[in-house]
N, C-alpha and C positions, 0 to 999 in steps of 0.2 A: 604378503605376494601375492595373493589373486590380482590385487591391481597389475602386477608386474608378470602375470599372466597374458600368453595371446595363443590362438588356436585359429586352425585351418578345417572345418568340420564339413565332409561331404558324402552326399548318398545319391547315387545312381542309379535309377531303374527304369527311366526310358531312355535308349538309343537309338537316333535318329536312320541309321545303318539298317537296321530290321526289326520286327515286332518280334522277332524270333530273339532277339537279345535281351529282352526286356524280360526283369525279374523285380519280385514282390519282396519287399522286406529294408532293401540298404537306406530308403528316405527315414522310414521310423527308428533304424537302428541309428543316422545320424542324428534326428530330432533327439532322442533320446540320451544320447551321448554329450550334445551339447545342451541337455536338460540337467544333466548332472553338473556341468562346467559351470552355468549359470546360474543353477541353484545349491545343492550343498557345497559346491568347490567357489560359490560366492565371485565368479570371472563376472564382470562387467559385460555386459553385453555387446558393448562396441568394443571390444578384446576378440571378438570372436566374428570370424569372416564364416557364412555358414553359406555351403553351395546344394540345390538339391534341384534333382529332376524328376519327381516322382509321378507316378501311373497315376495316381488319384487328383482330384483338384484340391490344391495345399490346404483349399479351406476346410477337407474331411479328415486332417491330419491333427495329433493332439496339441497343440501349442501351451496346454494348460501347465506344464511341468513346472513354469515360474514363471515370475514375472519378466525376466530377462531373456526365457524364451519366446514369452508373448512378445517382447518388445524387437526379437529377432524375425519374426512374422513381415514386419515393412521390411526390413534390411537386406533377406534373403537374395543370391543371383541362383540364375539355373548353373549346374554343373559343366561348364562348357571348358576346353582349354583354355580359351582366354582370361577368361574368370579366375581357373585356378592358379596360370601364371602370374596374371594381376596380384591375387594375393599373397604368393609365395615370391615373389621376385621382386615386386613393386611396394606392396605395400607394408606388408609386415616388418619386412628388414629395417623399416624405418621406425618403427616402434621401439620405444624405450621397453625393454623387458628382460627378464630371466629367464623364464621357462617359455619352451613353443611346444605346443599338441596339435600334431597332424592324425585327424581320424577320415581313413577312407573307407567304404563300403561300396558293393561294384563288382564289374567282372577286372579279371587281371590276367595278364600275362606274361611268360618270362619271353624276351627276347634273345637273339643269338646268344649275344656278352651277356645274355642269363640275368639283364635287368628287368627289373618289375613296371610293365608299363602298365598303365590304369585306362582304360576307354575314358573317354569323357561323352559326355550328352551329345553332342554333335559331332560324333564319328560318323563317318562314312567310309564306302567300298573305297573308292578312291583314295582315301585319307584319314586311316581311323588316329585322329585326334586323339592325344591320349600325354597323361601326365609321366614321364620318366622319373620315378619316386626316387630311382638309386643316384641319378645325375644331380635332381635337386638339392637331397641330401649331403653331397658332397658340396655344391654350392652352398651351402650354409655352413659349412665350415670353414669357410675362408673370409676373408678380408673384405670381401665385399660386403657381408654383413657386420656392423660397427664392433669396432672392439670391446671387449666386455660387456655385449650383450648378448643372451641367448647364450649362456655356456652350459645351459642343461634343455635336450631336444626329445620328444621321443615323439616317436611316430608307430600307430596302431592302427593295421591292415585287415581288413575281414574280406577277402577277396583268396579267388583262387591263384596258385603258381605254375600254372600249367603251360606246356610250349606254345607261343602264338603259330598261328595257324601258316603253313608256309607259301598258300596258294597266292598267286600274282594279286587274285582280286582283292584281298586282307593287306594293303599296304601301310602297316605301320610308319616307315619311313624312320628321319632317325630325328630324336630330340636331346640335345645335349646343351646344357646352361651354359656349357664353361666354367667361370671361376676366378677366385685370384690366390692368394698367398695362404695357405693354410696356417690359422690360428690356434696355437697350442689351448688346451686346456678345457675346448669345446667335447662335454659328452654325448653321445647320441645313443638312445635306447629307441630297439627297432622289435616289434611283436607281429608276428604274422601269422592268421590263421590257418596255415599250413603249412607244410616242408614244398621245397620245389618239386613237381610233378603231379603234385597233390588238389582236390576239389576242398574249395571251402562247403562244408554243409551250409543251406536255407534251406526254412522252414514256411514255405510259403503260404499254410494256412496262420500260421501265427506273425506273418510279417516279421521275423526277425532272423539274425543268423544266430547259429548256436555259440561261436565264439565272442560276439558281441553281448547275446547273452550272459554268458560265463563272466565276460570283464564288468560290464554293469552289476551282475552279483559282487564282485569282489569291490568294487571302487561303492556301494551302497552308499551311505550319507557321508563319508568323510568330506572334510575340507579336500581343498587341492591341493594344499601343503603334505596333507596327511595321506592323498590317493599316489603322488609321486614320490613321496618316501617308500611307502611300502608297496611300489610298483613292481619293483623285481621279487619280491615274495607274494605277490598275487601272480605274477606270471609262470612262476614255479607251482603254484596250487593247478592255475589252469591246466598248465602244461600235465600235471599228474593228473585231474580228474579226465582228459581227454584220451592220455596214457590207457587209464583205466578201462575205457571205451573202447579203445583198440583190442585189449585182453581182453574184452568180453566179444570180442569179433562183431561188434556193433559200429565199426568204421573206422577208417583209414587214415581220416584228417589227425592230426598232430601240429600245435602251434608250434611255432621256431622263434626263439631269439636269434636275431642274426646284431649281436652286439659285441662292439670290444670293449668296452667296459660298463660296469655298472653304476652308480652314482659314487659310489666309492672307489673309484678306477680301479677296479680290481676286473678281472679276467671273470666273464660270466656268458657262458655259452653253453645252450641248451645238455648237452651231449654228457653224459656219464654224471648227472646232477643227484641221483638215488641211490648212487652205491649200485651192487650188482641190478643187474640187467632182469626185466619179468621173465616169468618163465615161459619157454616156448612148447611149439608143439613137438614133438617127438620128431626125429629128424630121419632119415634114411642110414641104413646103418652099410657097414663093408658090403654084404653081400646083397644086397639092395640095389648099389649100383653097380657090380660086378654083372646083376643079372639084367639090366637097363644097357651096360654098354653092349651086350649080344644083342639084345631084343632091336636094339635103335641102329645097329651098324648096318651103312649103305643105306639107307631109310633118309628122304627126303622129309619135309613138313607134311602132312595132310591136310587135305582140305578142311578137314573139320579141328584143327589145330587149336587155332583161336577158340571156337565153341568149348573145347575141352578144359582150356587154361579158365576162362571165366567161372565156367560149371564147376572144376576144382573150389574155387572160392566158397560157393553157394552150398556145395556140400559139404564141407568144413564149417559151415557156420560162419563162414565172413563174409565180408566185402568186397568186391573186386577193384584195385585200383585203378587210378587212371593212368590207361596208356593208350598211345597210337598203336594198336595192333599189338602184336607178340613184341616180350622181351629180347627175344632172340631168334638166330634163324636156324640153330637146329634143335633136336627132341632132345636131347641132353643138355643144352645149355639152358634150355625151356624149364626143366626140371630143376637143374640146380639153381636158376629164381625161386622157383617154388621154393623148393628145400630150405632157399634163407628166410625165408619171410614168416611171420608171427602166424601161429593159427587159432584155431578158432575154440571152441567150448569143450569139445570132443577128444582133442589129442590128435588129431588125424593130422600125418602129413600131409601137405597138400601134394605132393605130386602123387599119392597114391588115386583121388579121384581123378586125377590128369589120366593115369593110365587108364582107370576102370572107363573112363568115357573111350578113350580109344578101342578099346577091345569090344566094346558096344559097336559103334559104327565099322569097326574093322567085319566083325560078324556077319553085318546086313549085306545083301546082295548088292554090287553095281550096276545102278542105273535105278536103285530106289531110293527114295529122299534120306540123303546121309550118309549112303551105307558106301563102304570102302570095297567089299568084294573080296577079302582076304581072310576065310575063315582060318588057316593055317597061323597067320600072325594074331590073328583074333585068341585062340585056345592058347598062345605061349603068353601074350600078354594076360590073359585070366587066371592063369596058372601061377605069375609074376605075381597080379593082387592078392591071389589066394593065400601063398607062400607070404609073404608079407605081411597080412594082416595076422595071420596065426603067431609068426616070428616075434612081430611085436606089441601084439596083445591087441589089436586096434577093434576099435567098435564095427559093425556091421556099415557095410556101404549100401544106399538105396540106391536103385537102377537109374541109369542118365535116361532125361526127358524123351518120350520118343519124338523121333523130326515129325517137323509140319508136315501133314499131307496133304496137298490138293489137287483137282481135276487139270489137266490145261488141254486147250482145243487149238490144235493146230492146221494152219490153212496155207499150202502150200499154192500159188499164181506161177504161172509160167505163159512166157508170148509163145505160141504156136512158132515153130520151126520154119514154116513158109511163110510167114508174115501175115496170115490172115488177121483181120479184125477179133475182136476177145482177148479170152483170157482162156487158159487150161489149168483146172482144180483141183484139189484134194484137199480132202479135212482127215484127219484122225484124232483119236482122244487119245490121251497119254493119263492115264490114272493107276489104278492098281495092275494092270496090262494096259497095252496098248494094242488098239484096234483102229482099221477102217471104218470111217461112218461115212463117206459121201466121196463121191467121183464125178467131176465131167464127162468122164467117159470120151473122150480125144475128142471131144467136141469141143471148140471155142465158144465160152459163154461170154454174156458182159457182165461187167461187174454189178450191175442189179440182180443178176439172176445168183451170182455167187453170194450176195448180200441175203436174197431172198433163202438163199438154202442154207445158210446160217442162222438165220433167226429160226429158221423150221427144225434145228438140228439142237440149238439151245433150250426149245423149247419141247423136245422131244426128250430132251437130260433132263430138265427141271421136273418133268411130270413122270417118271420114270427111276427115279435114286435107285440105286442097287442096296437094299437095305444091309447084305452081309458086309457091305465095303469100308475100309477104316476111313475112305476120302470121300471128301463133301461134295458141293459139287463144283461146277468148273468155276475157278476164280481168274484165270486169264487166258485169257486167246493171242497165239502168238503167229504173225501174218509171215511166213519165208515169203521174199519177194525180191523179185530184180532189182538191180542198185538202181534202175530208174525210176523207181515206184515205192523207193523209203519213204518219200513225201507226201504219200496216198494219204489221206485222212480217214481212214477207217476206223479212229478213235469218235469219229463225228455221222458212220453211220447210224440211223435213225434204227430202234430196236422199240416194238408196240410194249407199251406200259401202261397198264391202267384203263379205265373204262371211256368209251367213248374217242374210240381212235388214237389215243395219247401215244407220243413215242419220246424216247429217251436217249442223247447218244449213247453208242455201244461203251464209249468209257467212263463215264458215269457211274455204270451197273459193272463192269469186269477192267481188270489192268490188261490195257491193250497196247504190244508191245509190237515192233517190226525185226526182221531179221534177214539177214542175207549169206547165209554158210557159202552157197554157192559161188560166191564171190572170193572166197577164202582160200583156194586151193595152194596159192601160193605163200600166204602169210601165215598158214596153218600151225606152225609151232607156236609164231609170236603169238598168236589169238589163243590155242589152248594154255602157254606159259599163263601170259597174264590171268587170266580166267581162274589158274589154280592158285596164283600166287595170291588175289584179290580174297579168294575164300580162305585160304590159309591164314591171313591177317583179320579174317574178320568182317572186311571191307572197312577197317579203320586207319591203318595204313595214312600217315599225314603223306604220302605222296601218291596216294591211290589216286584220288583227284586234280586235274588240271583241267584249268578255266582257259580257254581259247577264245582270246580276242581277234577281232576281224583282222588287223594289221598282221597277225602272226597266220595267218592262212595261206601261204605260200608253197609252193611248187616243193620245198624242202620238207612241209611239215610232217609229211608219212615218213617218211625214213628218220626224223627226229621222234616220233611218236614210238618206233617200231626197234628205238635201239637199244630201250631200255624196258625191264620189266614193269616199270613203273612209266607214265599212268596205266591203269586199268579202266577209266572212265572219264570223258571228257566231256564238259560244259563248254556247250559253244554257243560265242558271242557273235556269230558271223552275219553278215548283210546278206542281203537276197541275192548280191550278185557275187556271193563267195560262196554259198551255201552247199554247190554242188560240189566245189573242190574241196571244201570242209570233210562230207561226205567221202570222197575220193581217198583222202589222207585218213581217215579213221580206219577204212579198209585194208588201206597198203600197211600201217602200222599194226595191226592185228587187235585195235580194239576193241573188246567185246560190249562194251556199255558206253553211251554216249547218249546227251539227250540236247537238243537243239529247238528252237523254234520255227513252227513251218513258215515258207516267208522271207525267214532271215531276222533278224534284231536281237534286242533282250530284254527283259520284261522288267521293268523298274525296278533299279537295287540289284538287280543281276539275279541270273540262276541259282549259285548258291546259296543267299539270301530266301530265295522263294522255295526249295527247294527239301532245307532242312528243318526237320522236326523238332530238334531239342531249340532247349533256351541259349546254349552256347552257340558262335558263329562259327563258321570255316567249313568243310565239306559235306553233305549230307549224308546220314546213312546208307551207303552204297548197294548193301544187299536189300534194303526195303524201300528201293527206287521202284518200281512196278506199284507198289501198293501209293507211295508218296503220292505220285502223280497222280493215280489216280485221284484221291484227297484232294488236290490240285485243284483238277479240272473240276470235281463235283462246286468245290468254290468260285469256279470260274464263273460256273451257271448260275451261282447267289450273286455273280458281281462283286466277290471279294478277293478276286486274284485276274486279274486284268491279263488277257494276252494268254492266258494259262490253259485256253482250250485249243490253244495252237501247237502246243506241245509234243516233240516227236522223240519216242522213247527207241533205243537200239537196244536190245536186249538178245545179244548171242550167245548162249549157252553153248558150246562145244560138246558138254557130257549129256547134252539133249536131243541131238541131232540125230534122224533116223536117214542111213544114206538109200533111197527109194530111186528104182527106176524115173525116168525124167518121163513127163507127162506126154513129151511129145513122141 
């Protein structure tokens, strides 16, 4: 049997699309699986197509597990789309074999038809080249593969199965390999590292996926005949091990068999394999649900709803599942989702810490970080938590974490009403309290004078911190400016730093954003609705961010942006000629957050790749954009992010706007 066994083994760590996609582990996992095939499995190296795109020099990888693996050192190819298709569509189907293995480690995304798309190393923003696993497996069941060849086929995938980003910049396109007539008798076994919507966990320090570790532990020193015969039983043991991790609250990843039949042509699905379901956390009783009905009646999702949802899992000792924002659009439906989930070791229903968090934030005054300013509702929520804990004999709950606090320095600039040269300016500090700290006193001043006053105020605030205040020093500087000043390079204003007159750009030292609230009188409703929705979803909803390409900047763009609550953030790839039109559309559409490049254009790879701080692609972490843009500006100073010193960040918070009299 070993000589009639063939395999495609792929491990993708490096992706052309962005360094944020890179991850450590898949190349080592692929080598270890190939090492089992060519070692204990006794499969000839010539029968294995190895595709690798490692982060490190291939010579640093361990090729010594077997002589066959050492031979593959000379024949492996990069894990590109063309190489994957050549191996699976052109080369392997012509072989004379009984068993086909497909092992793939790397990123994985679900398309609109729930097909699993495995991005290849040559994925680029304009075309994310990938292998459509579902389509290629259907192709292998048809008569395009020789009749009587490869009656057994096994696909083992150590990759996430989360929804593909819907942003237009992430174009997966459509890969369908077609096929002929189905050949009866071919049996396929598929084992995925996770269920739909779940991320597969990777141990970057050990350079290994948790699923592959478990799989290779099961295969051990078995021959390929023993390994394939025992694969259904091994899959059940792997499934059981990960299920125990879930019961202990140590992870949500759960391997899944998507199999029509096992090798004996018997039904083989992972649901209900082990008799009665595992013990669940306590669930809400009828009294609890009745109380929530009254508490939530007529209530929209508060802006802290996603924070409360995520914290509920932490408070119960669980791992937060992968979600694009909240799982539902109403408070009761969110609680229903929580109540349906497995709890942690404490037995705490996940709905209770969720309500506990809402009570904490409702009790905080409006205008303070995280505060909802509704003490009456806070008291009712807290009473429900106390009564539910007593009735269900639940353990104590720790307080939710305090909201992050930092001082923000606001700089308001206006053009004089009479058309004189210069600017009217005022500065105020928003921290534990709000206080005005400087004003041009009705006389226009030059931008240089405003910069000098700002530098003096920053020095004073840094030298005299309030030891009794929970707020730290100034973290962000927000420039409230007329529309025509949105592209002013405030972030490049020089600030004294260090000896010998050294200066640093303001945007390297602080979060620097621009605002334009005075231009939003006609779209205040859209502006507030978008900001509130963005915060309610934790900035994670898949529709939060829209990338606007240059041809999309038309006269109708503002109306399109304001037609729905999403998007709340725009990343603009507009040319210099269309930057003004982009800004007009942002204000007309009520968009509170936007990033574009001063002077037009787009950085290499696009703004999503530049701004995403995570290893996975897609939209950046929107609520962290001010800090992320500062990181990128710092990287640009070191030459690591070309053009990032020209980024403009519009960050217009309608909940942090002071309606002061006009400076004119």
